[in-house]
C-alpha positions as CSV (number, residue, x, y, z in Angstrom):
1,M,0.0,0.0,0.0
2,N,1.1,3.6,-0.6
3,Y,0.6,6.4,1.9
4,N,1.5,10.1,2.0
5,Y,2.6,11.7,5.3
6,R,3.0,15.4,5.4
7,Y,5.3,17.3,7.7
8,R,6.2,20.9,8.4
9,L,9.7,22.1,7.6
10,Y,11.6,24.9,9.4
11,P,14.5,25.8,7.1
12,T,17.1,28.4,8.0
13,D,17.4,31.5,5.9
14,D,20.2,30.0,3.8
15,Q,18.2,26.8,3.4
16,R,15.1,28.8,2.3
17,E,17.2,30.5,-0.3
18,A,18.5,27.1,-1.5
19,L,15.0,25.6,-1.6
20,A,13.7,28.6,-3.5
21,R,16.6,28.4,-6.0
22,T,15.9,24.7,-6.6
23,L,12.3,25.4,-7.1
24,D,12.9,28.1,-9.7
25,T,15.5,26.0,-11.5
26,C,12.9,23.2,-11.8
27,R,10.4,25.7,-13.1
28,Q,12.9,26.8,-15.8
29,V,13.7,23.1,-16.7
30,Y,10.0,22.4,-17.0
31,N,9.6,25.4,-19.4
32,H,12.6,24.3,-21.4
33,F,11.3,20.8,-22.1
34,L,7.8,22.2,-22.8
35,N,9.3,24.4,-25.4
36,R,11.0,21.4,-26.9
37,L,7.7,19.6,-27.1
38,N,6.0,22.6,-28.7
39,E,8.7,22.9,-31.4
40,A,8.9,19.1,-32.2
41,D,7.0,17.7,-35.2
42,D,6.5,14.4,-33.3
43,V,6.3,14.2,-29.5
44,P,9.7,12.7,-28.3
45,S,9.6,10.0,-25.7
46,E,10.0,10.7,-22.0
47,Y,13.0,8.4,-21.9
48,S,14.8,10.2,-24.6
49,Q,14.3,13.6,-23.0
50,K,15.6,12.3,-19.7
51,N,18.8,11.2,-21.5
52,T,19.5,14.7,-22.6
53,L,19.8,16.0,-19.0
54,P,23.6,15.2,-18.6
55,D,24.4,17.2,-21.8
56,L,22.1,20.0,-20.7
57,K,24.0,20.3,-17.4
58,R,27.2,21.1,-19.4
59,E,25.4,23.9,-21.1
60,W,23.5,25.0,-18.0
61,P,25.8,25.1,-15.0
62,E,23.0,25.9,-12.5
63,L,21.6,22.5,-13.0
64,K,24.5,21.0,-11.2
65,Q,23.2,22.5,-8.0
66,V,20.0,20.3,-8.3
67,H,20.0,16.6,-7.6
68,S,19.7,14.5,-10.7
69,K,16.6,12.6,-9.6
70,V,14.8,15.9,-9.0
71,L,15.5,17.0,-12.6
72,Q,14.3,13.6,-13.9
73,V,11.0,14.0,-12.0
74,V,10.5,17.4,-13.6
75,V,10.5,15.7,-17.0
76,E,8.1,13.0,-15.7
77,R,5.8,15.7,-14.4
78,L,5.6,17.4,-17.8
79,Y,4.7,14.1,-19.6
80,S,2.2,13.2,-16.8
81,N,0.5,16.6,-17.4
82,L,0.5,15.8,-21.1
83,R,-1.2,12.4,-20.6
84,T,-3.8,14.0,-18.2
85,L,-4.6,16.6,-20.8
86,S,-5.0,13.9,-23.5
87,A,-7.3,11.8,-21.3
88,Q,-9.5,14.8,-20.5
89,K,-9.8,15.6,-24.2
90,E,-10.8,11.9,-25.0
91,N,-13.5,12.2,-22.3
92,G,-15.1,15.1,-24.1
93,Y,-13.7,18.0,-22.0
94,K,-12.6,21.2,-23.6
95,V,-8.9,21.5,-23.0
96,G,-6.2,23.9,-24.1
97,A,-2.4,23.4,-24.3
98,L,0.1,23.1,-21.5
99,R,1.3,26.6,-20.5
100,W,4.6,27.8,-19.3
101,K,5.1,28.1,-15.6
102,G,5.7,31.7,-14.6
103,A,7.4,32.8,-11.4
104,G,5.3,31.6,-8.4
105,W,3.4,29.1,-10.5
106,Y,5.7,26.1,-9.8
107,K,5.3,25.2,-6.2
108,S,7.0,21.8,-5.6
109,F,9.9,19.5,-6.5
110,T,10.4,15.8,-5.7
111,Y,13.3,13.5,-4.7
112,S,12.5,10.0,-6.0
113,Q,14.3,6.9,-4.7
114,S,17.4,8.7,-3.5
115,G,18.8,12.1,-2.4
116,F,17.1,12.2,0.9
117,K,17.4,10.8,4.4
118,L,15.3,11.1,7.6
119,I,17.5,11.7,10.6
120,E,15.9,11.2,14.0
121,T,17.3,13.1,17.0
122,D,16.6,13.5,20.7
123,T,15.5,17.1,20.2
124,R,12.0,18.5,19.5
125,R,12.7,18.6,15.8
126,D,14.3,15.9,13.7
127,R,16.2,16.4,10.5
128,L,15.4,15.8,6.8
129,Q,18.6,15.6,4.8
130,L,18.2,16.7,1.2
131,S,21.0,16.4,-1.3
132,K,22.4,19.8,-2.5
133,I,20.4,21.6,0.2
134,G,21.4,20.2,3.6
135,E,19.7,19.0,6.9
136,I,16.4,20.8,7.4
137,P,14.6,20.8,10.8
138,I,11.3,18.9,10.5
139,V,8.4,18.4,12.9
140,Y,8.2,14.6,12.9
141,H,4.8,14.3,14.5
142,R,3.9,11.0,12.9
143,E,6.3,8.1,12.7
144,V,6.8,6.1,9.6
145,P,5.8,2.4,10.2
146,E,8.9,0.2,10.8
147,N,8.1,-2.1,7.9
148,A,7.5,0.8,5.4
149,T,9.9,2.3,2.9
150,I,10.1,6.0,2.0
151,K,10.0,6.0,-1.8
152,Q,10.0,9.7,-2.5
153,V,10.0,13.1,-0.8
154,C,8.0,16.0,-2.2
155,I,9.0,19.5,-1.1
156,K,6.4,22.2,-1.4
157,R,6.0,25.8,-0.6
158,D,2.5,27.0,0.1
159,A,1.0,30.4,-0.6
160,T,1.9,31.6,2.9
161,G,5.6,30.9,2.3
162,N,5.8,27.9,4.6
163,W,7.6,24.8,3.5
164,Y,6.3,21.2,3.8
165,A,7.7,17.7,3.1
166,T,5.4,14.9,1.9
167,L,6.9,11.5,2.3
168,G,5.7,8.9,-0.1
169,I,5.6,5.6,1.8
170,E,5.2,2.1,0.6
171,T,4.4,-0.9,2.7
172,D,3.6,-4.6,1.9
173,E,0.9,-4.7,4.5
174,Q,-2.6,-4.9,2.9
175,P,-5.5,-5.4,5.3
176,E,-7.7,-8.2,4.0
177,K,-11.3,-7.3,3.2
178,P,-14.1,-9.6,4.4
179,A,-15.7,-11.8,1.7
180,P,-19.1,-10.4,0.7
181,E,-20.9,-13.6,1.7
182,T,-19.6,-13.3,5.3
183,I,-20.6,-9.7,5.8
184,D,-23.4,-8.9,8.3
185,P,-25.9,-6.5,6.7
186,E,-25.8,-4.6,10.0
187,D,-22.2,-3.7,9.3
188,T,-23.0,-2.0,6.0
189,V,-24.0,1.6,5.4
190,G,-25.2,3.7,2.4
191,I,-24.3,7.4,2.4
192,D,-26.1,10.2,0.5
193,V,-24.2,13.4,0.3
194,G,-25.8,16.8,0.0
195,I,-25.6,20.5,0.7
196,L,-28.2,21.1,3.5
197,K,-27.1,18.0,5.3
198,Y,-23.6,16.9,4.3
199,A,-24.2,13.2,4.8
200,H,-27.3,11.2,5.5
201,D,-26.8,7.4,6.0
202,T,-28.9,4.3,6.3
203,D,-28.3,4.0,10.0
204,G,-30.3,7.2,10.6
205,T,-27.4,9.6,11.1
206,A,-27.5,13.0,9.4
207,V,-24.3,15.1,9.6
208,E,-24.7,18.8,9.1
209,S,-22.5,20.6,6.6
210,L,-19.5,22.4,8.0
211,D,-20.2,26.0,8.8
212,L,-17.4,28.2,7.4
213,S,-19.4,31.4,7.2
214,D,-17.2,33.3,9.7
215,E,-14.0,32.2,7.8
216,R,-15.4,33.2,4.4
217,E,-16.6,36.6,5.7
218,R,-13.1,37.3,7.0
219,L,-11.7,36.2,3.7
220,R,-13.9,38.6,1.9
221,R,-12.8,41.5,4.1
222,E,-9.1,40.7,3.6
223,Q,-9.6,40.4,-0.1
224,R,-11.2,43.8,-0.2
225,T,-8.3,45.2,1.7
226,L,-5.9,43.5,-0.8
227,S,-7.7,45.1,-3.8
228,R,-6.9,48.5,-2.4
229,K,-3.2,47.9,-2.2
230,E,-0.8,48.7,-5.0
231,K,0.3,45.5,-6.7
232,G,4.0,44.8,-6.3
233,S,4.4,46.9,-3.2
234,N,5.5,45.6,0.2
235,N,2.0,46.3,1.6
236,Y,0.5,44.3,-1.2
237,E,2.7,41.3,-0.5
238,E,2.0,41.4,3.3
239,Q,-1.7,41.5,2.7
240,R,-1.5,38.7,0.1
241,V,0.0,36.5,2.8
242,V,-2.9,37.4,5.1
243,V,-5.4,36.4,2.4
244,A,-3.4,33.2,1.8
245,R,-3.7,32.3,5.5
246,C,-7.4,32.8,5.3
247,H,-7.6,30.4,2.4
248,D,-5.4,27.9,4.3
249,R,-7.5,28.0,7.4
250,I,-10.6,27.2,5.4
251,K,-8.8,24.4,3.6
252,R,-7.5,22.9,6.8
253,K,-10.9,23.0,8.5
254,R,-12.6,21.3,5.6
255,R,-9.9,18.7,5.3
256,D,-10.0,17.9,9.0
257,F,-13.8,17.5,8.8
258,L,-13.7,15.2,5.8
259,H,-10.9,13.0,7.2
260,K,-12.6,12.5,10.6
261,L,-16.0,11.7,8.9
262,A,-14.4,9.3,6.5
263,R,-12.5,7.6,9.4
264,Y,-15.7,7.1,11.3
265,Y,-17.4,5.2,8.5
266,V,-14.5,3.0,7.5
267,S,-13.8,2.1,11.1
268,N,-17.4,1.1,11.9
269,Y,-18.6,-0.7,8.8
270,D,-17.4,-3.5,6.5
271,V,-19.2,-2.0,3.4
272,V,-19.5,1.7,2.7
273,A,-21.7,2.7,-0.3
274,V,-21.6,6.1,-2.0
275,E,-22.6,7.5,-5.3
276,N,-20.0,7.8,-8.1
277,L,-20.6,11.5,-8.6
278,D,-19.2,13.4,-11.6
279,V,-18.9,16.6,-9.6
280,R,-17.0,18.4,-12.3
281,G,-19.8,17.8,-14.8
282,M,-22.5,18.7,-12.3
283,M,-20.8,22.0,-11.5
284,Q,-20.8,22.9,-15.2
285,Q,-24.6,22.5,-15.5
286,D,-26.0,23.5,-12.1
287,R,-26.7,26.9,-10.7
288,N,-25.7,25.6,-7.3
289,S,-22.1,25.0,-8.4
290,R,-20.5,27.2,-5.8
291,N,-22.1,25.3,-2.9
292,M,-21.0,22.0,-4.6
293,A,-17.5,23.2,-4.8
294,H,-17.5,24.2,-1.1
295,S,-18.9,20.8,-0.2
296,A,-15.9,19.0,-1.8
297,W,-17.9,15.7,-2.3
298,R,-15.3,14.2,-4.6
299,T,-12.6,14.9,-2.0
300,F,-14.7,13.1,0.6
301,I,-15.1,10.1,-1.7
302,E,-11.4,10.0,-2.5
303,T,-10.7,10.2,1.2
304,L,-13.1,7.4,1.9
305,R,-11.4,5.3,-0.8
306,Y,-7.9,5.4,0.6
307,K,-9.0,5.1,4.2
308,A,-11.1,2.1,3.2
309,E,-8.1,0.4,1.7
310,S,-6.1,0.9,4.9
311,A,-9.0,-0.3,7.1
312,G,-9.9,-3.4,5.0
313,T,-13.4,-2.0,4.2
314,H,-15.3,-2.4,0.9
315,L,-16.0,1.0,-0.7
316,V,-18.6,0.7,-3.4
317,E,-19.4,3.6,-5.8
318,V,-22.8,3.1,-7.4
319,N,-24.5,4.7,-10.4
320,P,-26.1,7.9,-9.0
321,C,-28.9,8.0,-11.6
322,G,-32.3,7.9,-10.0
323,T,-31.3,7.3,-6.4
324,T,-33.4,10.2,-5.2
325,K,-36.5,9.5,-7.4
326,E,-36.7,5.8,-6.8
327,C,-38.6,4.4,-3.9
328,S,-36.4,2.2,-1.7
329,N,-39.4,0.0,-0.8
330,C,-41.0,-0.8,-4.2
331,G,-38.7,0.7,-6.8
332,V,-41.2,3.1,-8.4
333,E,-39.7,6.4,-9.6
334,T,-41.3,9.7,-8.6
335,D,-40.1,13.1,-9.8
336,K,-39.2,15.4,-6.9
337,P,-38.2,19.1,-7.1
338,L,-35.2,20.0,-5.0
339,W,-37.3,21.9,-2.4
340,V,-39.3,18.7,-1.6
341,R,-37.4,17.2,1.3
342,E,-39.7,14.2,2.0
343,H,-40.2,11.0,-0.1
344,S,-43.8,9.9,-0.4
345,C,-44.4,7.0,-2.8
346,P,-47.7,7.1,-4.6
347,S,-47.5,3.4,-5.4
348,C,-46.9,1.7,-2.1
349,G,-47.4,4.6,0.4
350,Y,-43.9,4.4,1.8
351,E,-42.7,7.7,3.4
352,D,-39.2,8.7,4.5
353,D,-36.8,11.6,4.5
354,R,-35.7,12.3,0.9
355,D,-32.0,11.8,1.7
356,A,-32.6,8.7,3.8
357,N,-34.5,7.1,1.0
358,A,-31.6,7.9,-1.4
359,A,-29.1,6.4,1.0
360,K,-31.1,3.1,1.1
361,N,-31.2,3.0,-2.7
362,I,-27.4,3.5,-2.7
363,L,-26.9,0.6,-0.3
364,Q,-29.2,-1.7,-2.2
365,R,-27.2,-1.0,-5.4
366,A,-24.0,-1.7,-3.6
367,F,-25.4,-5.1,-2.4
368,S,-26.2,-6.0,-6.0
369,E,-22.7,-5.1,-7.1
370,L,-21.2,-7.2,-4.3
371,G,-23.6,-10.1,-4.9
372,M,-25.1,-9.8,-1.4
373,G,-28.7,-9.7,-2.5
374,Q,-31.0,-6.9,-1.3
375,A,-31.0,-4.8,1.8
376,E,-33.9,-5.3,4.1
377,S,-36.8,-3.0,3.0
378,T,-38.9,-0.9,5.4
379,P,-42.6,-2.0,5.5
380,P,-44.9,0.2,3.5
381,E,-46.8,1.4,6.5
382,T,-43.7,3.0,8.0
383,A,-44.0,6.7,8.2
384,T,-41.3,9.4,8.0
385,A,-38.4,8.4,10.2
386,T,-38.4,10.1,13.6
387,D,-35.2,8.6,15.0
388,T,-32.7,10.3,12.7
389,R,-29.6,11.6,14.6
390,V,-28.7,15.0,13.4
391,V,-25.0,15.5,14.1
392,S,-23.5,18.9,14.1
393,A,-20.3,19.3,12.0
394,S,-18.6,20.7,15.1
395,R,-19.2,17.3,16.8
396,V,-17.4,15.6,13.9
397,I,-14.2,17.8,14.2
398,E,-14.3,18.0,18.0
399,R,-11.5,15.9,19.4
400,G,-12.7,12.9,21.4
401,S,-16.3,13.4,20.3
402,P,-18.5,10.6,21.6
403,T,-21.0,11.1,18.8
404,L,-18.8,9.7,16.0
405,N,-16.3,7.7,17.9
406,A,-18.5,4.6,17.7
407,R,-21.9,3.5,16.5
408,S,-24.7,3.9,18.8
409,A,-26.4,0.7,20.1
């Protein structure tokens, strides 16, 4: 299995200068090879371009100050971007061409296989040794498992000017997932994500969306202040950092919320079922695209996926078509405008919360994909659920919260 662990770096002034110089050199190398691709009649192979690096070093002395593996990864990154662009074009998206990276638009470089070493000390901060740069203090708050191997180290500078190291870790340990025929239906859950309620599951838990209104209001104020500064001045740069910190705070809060919510589900269930949402396509068509972007549904699903792998949990992504319209009791579809929050089936009389009904349909489709049969249906006479637990987002992110630490009996 592969993991990424992220750590904060505290470089000295000289090391900051060396890191920034390496970053800018990588940016120029990226632009150099992009120019080669643009001028070539046929796209040269990635391997052939890597082989030109030794000759390029003789013409470009500054490249000798950058580790060879770092330069090779720059070429790999360019070709990876090219493949991504081609794949998007094949999938029907409108794409342009790869653009040159201007100053400030190239934010990371990577050591692959070699050129780095983690040095543990008895002090508060350990050391990360990077070839051509030196030993940088690192807050080693999370230990790498003993049986794991560090395959690469990605060094990144964020918009606030802080430096981080992301360790790419590989381990042979792979938790075994239970066979579908041995899974107890009680240990399965279907999740419907939304905007008013972030998640509504088949166990009757509704998690409220994360309230970031205060953070967004502060961001708007700081952005207005930035707009009044003269671009390029010292005051502008200071205010730009303030705005970047506001963005960073919002990002950290959202990430913390999603990670803890995902950890709850993969730790308590053997099967987690969600919709395979094309969020990008939805945002291009829906007037509610801003709220969709803030909800970060795709990020939540991706977080669920990698946490499910590490926990030995089945994550099943089902076709989202009709999960809201379809009655989870009899299967009859009924059109419902967005403002109708209750499901009432005209065929069998089954009533339920709109999102709870969708979650049950999602779970039933997951059962079909896993070959587990059908989930137990609720009798037609059952009225709207009254035992739904509405969990505040603050309870999700609160450390040691009893609400999401374990399932209720």
